[in-house]
C-alpha positions in Angstrom: 80.2 117.7 95.7 82.2 117.5 98.9 81.2 113.9 99.5 82.3 112.9 96.0 85.8 114.5 96.7 86.1 112.7 100.0 85.1 109.3 98.9 88.2 108.6 96.6 90.5 109.9 99.3 88.9 107.5 101.8 89.3 104.6 99.4 92.9 105.5 98.7 93.6 105.6 102.5 92.1 102.2 102.9 94.1 100.7 100.0 97.4 102.2 101.1 97.0 101.7 104.9 97.1 97.9 104.7 94.3 97.7 107.2 91.8 96.0 104.9 93.3 92.5 105.6 93.4 93.2 109.3 89.8 94.2 109.3 88.8 91.1 107.3 90.6 88.9 109.8 88.8 90.6 112.7 85.4 90.1 111.1 86.0 86.4 110.5 87.3 85.9 114.0 84.4 87.7 115.6 81.9 85.7 113.4 83.4 82.3 114.4 83.7 83.3 118.1 80.1 84.5 118.1 78.9 81.2 116.7 80.6 79.3 119.5 79.2 81.7 122.1 75.7 81.2 120.8 76.2 77.4 120.9 77.4 77.8 124.5 74.2 79.7 125.5 72.0 77.1 123.8 73.8 74.4 125.7 73.3 76.2 129.0 69.6 76.6 128.5 69.3 73.0 127.4 68.2 73.7 123.8 71.3 71.9 122.5 72.5 68.5 123.7 75.9 67.4 122.5 79.0 65.8 123.9 80.6 69.3 124.4 79.6 71.4 127.4 78.9 75.1 127.5 82.3 75.8 128.8 83.8 73.8 126.0 82.1 76.1 123.5 83.5 79.1 125.3 87.0 77.6 125.2 86.5 77.0 121.4 85.5 80.7 121.0 88.7 81.7 122.9 90.8 79.4 120.7 89.2 80.7 117.5 90.0 84.2 118.5 93.6 83.5 119.6 94.2 81.0 116.8 93.1 83.0 113.8 94.0 86.4 115.0 97.1 85.1 116.8 98.4 83.5 113.6 97.8 86.7 111.7 99.6 88.7 114.3 102.5 86.3 114.4 103.0 86.6 110.7 102.6 90.3 110.8 105.1 90.7 113.6 107.6 88.5 111.6 107.1 90.7 108.6 107.6 93.9 110.7 110.8 92.4 112.2 112.2 91.9 108.7 111.2 95.4 107.7 112.9 96.8 110.8 116.1 94.9 109.8 116.1 96.3 106.2 114.8 99.8 107.0 118.3 101.3 107.9 119.5 100.4 104.4 116.6 102.3 102.9 117.4 105.4 105.0 121.1 105.1 104.0 120.2 105.0 100.3 118.0 108.1 100.8 121.0 109.8 102.3 123.2 108.9 99.2 120.5 110.1 96.8 120.3 113.4 98.7 124.1 113.8 98.4 123.7 113.2 94.7 121.5 116.3 94.4 118.0 114.7 94.4 115.1 116.2 96.2 113.5 114.2 99.0 110.5 113.3 96.7 112.7 112.1 93.8 114.9 110.2 96.2 111.9 108.2 97.5 110.6 107.7 93.9 114.0 106.4 92.9 114.2 104.1 95.9 110.8 102.6 95.1 112.4 101.1 91.9 115.0 99.3 93.9 114.9 95.9 95.6 114.6 96.0 99.4 113.1 92.5 99.9 110.0 92.5 102.1 110.3 96.3 102.5 109.8 97.0 98.8 106.0 96.9 98.8 106.0 99.4 101.7 108.3 101.8 99.8 106.1 101.5 96.7 103.1 102.5 98.8 105.0 105.6 100.0 105.9 106.3 96.4 102.3 105.9 95.3 101.0 108.3 98.0 103.6 110.9 96.9 102.6 110.3 93.3 98.9 110.8 94.1 99.6 114.2 95.6 100.3 113.4 99.3 103.3 115.2 100.9 106.4 113.2 101.8 105.7 113.9 105.4 102.2 112.4 105.3 103.4 109.4 103.3 106.2 108.7 105.8 103.8 109.1 108.8 101.3 106.6 107.1 104.2 104.2 106.7 105.1 104.4 110.4 101.5 103.9 111.4 101.2 100.8 109.3 104.4 99.2 110.7 103.9 100.4 114.3 107.4 99.9 115.7 109.2 102.3 118.0 112.4 102.3 116.0 110.8 103.2 112.7 108.6 105.8 114.3 111.7 107.4 115.9 113.6 107.3 112.6 110.7 108.8 110.7 110.4 111.6 113.2 114.1 112.4 112.7 113.7 112.3 108.9 110.7 114.6 109.0 112.3 117.1 111.3 115.5 117.1 109.1 113.4 117.8 106.0 111.7 120.7 107.7 114.8 122.2 109.1 116.4 122.6 105.7 119.9 121.7 106.9 122.2 118.9 105.8 119.5 116.2 105.4 122.0 113.6 104.2 124.0 113.7 107.4 120.8 113.5 109.5 119.7 110.5 107.4 123.0 108.7 108.1 122.5 109.4 111.8 118.9 108.1 111.6 120.1 104.9 109.9 122.8 104.3 112.5 120.2 105.0 115.3 117.7 102.5 113.7 120.4 99.8 113.6 121.3 100.3 117.3 117.7 100.2 118.4 117.2 97.0 116.4 120.3 95.5 118.1 119.0 96.5 121.6 115.5 95.0 120.9 117.1 91.8 119.7 119.2 91.6 122.8 116.2 92.3 125.1 114.2 89.6 123.3 117.0 87.1 123.7 117.4 87.9 127.4 113.6 87.5 128.0 113.3 84.2 126.1 114.4 82.3 129.2 111.5 83.8 131.2 109.1 82.7 128.5 110.5 79.2 128.7 110.0 79.2 132.5 106.4 80.2 132.1 105.8 77.2 129.7 107.6 74.8 132.0 105.5 76.0 135.0 102.3 75.6 133.0 103.2 72.1 131.8 104.2 71.1 135.4 100.9 72.4 136.6 99.1 70.2 134.1 101.2 67.2 135.0 100.4 67.6 138.7 96.7 67.9 138.0 96.9 64.8 135.7 98.5 62.8 138.5 95.9 64.0 141.0 93.1 63.2 138.6 94.3 59.7 137.6 95.6 58.3 140.9 95.1 60.4 144.1 91.5 61.6 143.6 90.1 58.2 142.4 91.6 56.6 145.5 90.1 59.2 147.8 86.6 59.0 146.2 86.4 55.3 145.5 84.3 52.7 147.3 87.2 51.8 149.6 87.0 55.2 151.2 83.2 55.1 151.8 83.6 54.3 155.4 86.1 57.2 155.9 83.8 59.6 154.2 80.9 58.5 156.4 83.0 58.9 159.5 84.0 62.4 158.5 80.4 63.3 157.9 80.8 63.6 154.2 77.9 63.1 151.9 80.1 61.6 149.3 82.4 63.5 147.1 82.5 62.2 143.5 85.4 62.5 141.1 83.0 64.1 138.6 82.5 67.0 141.0 86.2 67.6 141.4 87.5 67.3 137.9 85.6 70.3 136.5 87.2 72.5 139.1 90.7 71.5 137.9 89.5 71.9 134.3 88.4 75.5 134.9 91.6 76.2 136.9 93.8 74.9 134.0 92.0 77.0 131.4 92.4 80.1 133.5 96.0 79.3 134.3 96.7 78.9 130.5 95.0 82.2 129.8 97.0 84.1 132.4 100.3 82.4 131.6 99.9 83.2 127.9 99.2 86.9 128.6 102.3 87.1 130.8 104.5 85.2 128.3 103.6 87.7 125.5 104.4 90.7 127.7 107.7 89.2 128.7 108.5 88.4 125.0 108.4 91.9 123.6 106.3 94.0 125.9 103.2 93.9 123.8 99.9 92.2 124.7 99.4 91.5 120.9 102.2 88.9 121.2 100.2 87.1 124.0 97.5 85.6 121.7 99.7 82.9 120.3 100.9 81.9 123.8 97.3 81.9 125.1 96.2 79.7 122.1 99.0 77.1 122.8 98.5 76.9 126.6 94.7 76.9 126.5 94.6 74.4 123.6 97.0 72.0 125.4 95.0 72.2 128.6 91.7 71.6 126.8 93.1 68.6 124.9 94.6 67.1 128.1 91.3 67.2 129.9 89.0 66.2 127.0 91.1 63.4 125.6 93.2 62.1 128.5 90.9 62.8 131.5 87.6 62.7 129.7 86.1 65.8 131.4 
């Protein structure tokens, strides 16, 4: 009997949490990456012979993870940014409804019928949770967990504490709306200031690739060509081939793109989740440069 009562609650939480799409994306990403990893292992042991190497398959696994999940995260972050921008208007309207004599529950139900752009579906989810018997506090906490931004979490905390205190909730909501706007302005200013550092990281990464391209196309061939055979013999060298040096630069470029992408995401907004799109771009450019231009 207890299991039958818990199952609908679990299904409702999954539907309202918005995590089903995120879970589906993760499953697809892991499945594709696993296929490339298996192909890499088969190539290592010699069971698969193809123009791509084992390292290439590992790079494709990394690109599939950062590409699919990175695009999803990028779209999700853009959506959250727009929600953050509109959220103060929602809080302000709640304050006006409270001044009109509505209860907190009725104010939210009334707001769910309005038009708040991209925030409207989230408000409707809050309204649905309240309609299905959840408390306003639980519905607001679920909303903050779905969106996962510091400004909204802070504002939700203020709203919950104001509703519990029993004081003038409308005034507290006005203060919360003003606070949310100020936080949004500070975050936008920080992102604008850090954009120059992200550009520097990209410039450094592309300069690194350009230097390696020059070394691989002019300097290294001249040092490993037949004209330098006497010099190599005089130095006691057994003969260093260009094919032995290029893979080292290839691995270094992939690792450099991975590290630079991680740093760029942290500089952008302080979250590693923002790094995946930068990792995809930098690793993909490095891989294409070596496979197409240098023929590694």
